[in-house]
C-alpha positions in Angstrom: -0.4 0.0 0.0 1.4 3.2 -0.8 4.5 4.4 -2.3 5.0 1.6 -4.5 7.6 2.8 -7.0 9.7 3.7 -4.1 9.0 -0.4 -2.4 10.0 -1.7 -5.8 13.3 -0.1 -5.8 13.9 -0.3 -1.8 13.8 3.3 -1.1 11.2 3.2 1.3 10.7 0.3 4.1 7.5 -0.4 6.1 9.2 -2.2 8.9 8.1 -0.5 12.1 10.3 0.5 15.3 9.4 -2.2 17.8 10.4 -1.8 21.5 9.0 -4.1 24.4 9.9 -3.5 27.8 8.4 -4.4 31.1 6.3 -1.7 32.5 6.9 -2.7 36.2 10.1 -1.2 37.7 11.2 2.1 39.2 10.9 4.2 36.0 7.3 3.2 35.0 5.9 4.8 31.8 3.3 7.3 31.9 2.5 7.4 28.3 3.3 6.5 24.9 3.3 8.1 21.7 2.2 6.4 18.4 2.8 8.3 15.2 2.9 8.2 11.8 6.5 8.8 9.8 5.1 12.6 9.2 6.0 13.5 12.9 9.2 11.2 13.5 10.5 13.0 10.4 11.1 16.1 12.4 10.9 15.0 15.7 13.6 12.8 17.5 12.1 10.4 19.9 13.4 12.5 22.8 12.1 15.4 21.5 9.0 13.8 21.1 8.9 12.8 24.7 9.7 15.8 26.7 7.1 17.9 24.3 4.3 15.6 25.6 5.6 15.4 29.2 5.8 19.4 29.1 2.2 19.5 28.1 1.0 16.5 30.6 2.5 18.8 33.5 0.4 21.3 32.5 -2.4 19.3 33.2 -3.0 19.0 28.9 -5.7 15.8 28.2 -4.6 13.1 25.6 -6.6 14.7 23.0 -4.9 17.8 23.1 -1.4 16.6 23.2 -1.8 14.6 20.4 -3.0 17.5 18.5 -0.4 19.9 19.6 2.4 17.3 18.8 0.9 16.8 15.3 0.3 20.8 14.9 3.6 21.2 15.7 5.1 18.5 13.4 3.6 20.5 10.3 4.8 23.7 12.1 8.7 22.2 11.8 8.0 21.7 8.2 6.9 17.5 7.6 6.2 17.2 4.3 4.4 14.1 4.8 1.0 13.5 6.9 1.1 13.5 10.5 -0.8 11.4 12.8 -0.1 11.0 16.3 -2.0 9.2 19.1 -1.0 9.6 22.8 -2.0 7.2 25.4 -1.8 7.7 29.1 -0.7 4.9 31.1 -2.8 4.1 34.6 -0.9 3.8 37.4 -0.1 -0.3 37.6 -1.1 0.2 41.5 -4.6 1.6 40.1 -7.3 -0.1 37.9 -8.4 2.8 35.9 -9.4 3.1 32.4 -6.8 3.9 29.4 -8.3 7.0 27.5 -6.8 7.5 24.0 -7.9 10.1 21.4 -6.3 10.3 18.1 -5.5 13.4 16.0 -4.7 13.7 12.1 -3.0 16.9 10.5 -2.3 17.0 7.2 0.9 18.7 5.7 0.3 21.9 3.9 3.1 21.4 1.6 0.9 18.4 0.5 -2.0 20.6 -1.1 -4.3 18.9 1.9 -6.5 20.9 4.3 -5.4 21.0 7.6 -7.7 19.8 10.3 
């Protein structure tokens, strides 16, 4: 799907970066970010985490964090579509439900309308 001409010449790969680690420990993760390559073209993993941590520390909800990450990706000049899913992880000692929201923003350089 998509970019067939580039995939046939091995210019584009469709293998995701995957990290696996236990969720319990001294530095339990508080959230994760799942995003399309449009975000990762202009954000490092560390930059995205710091950006999101700053917003979460201001009590922003996951929908707002996702949207602001996506908009910042476009502002930084991403030429690809930018989709972001932010998920807050519950305290592992607490049984709260995980709430997630997805925001998608199309890059103006592709001639698509921003949402």
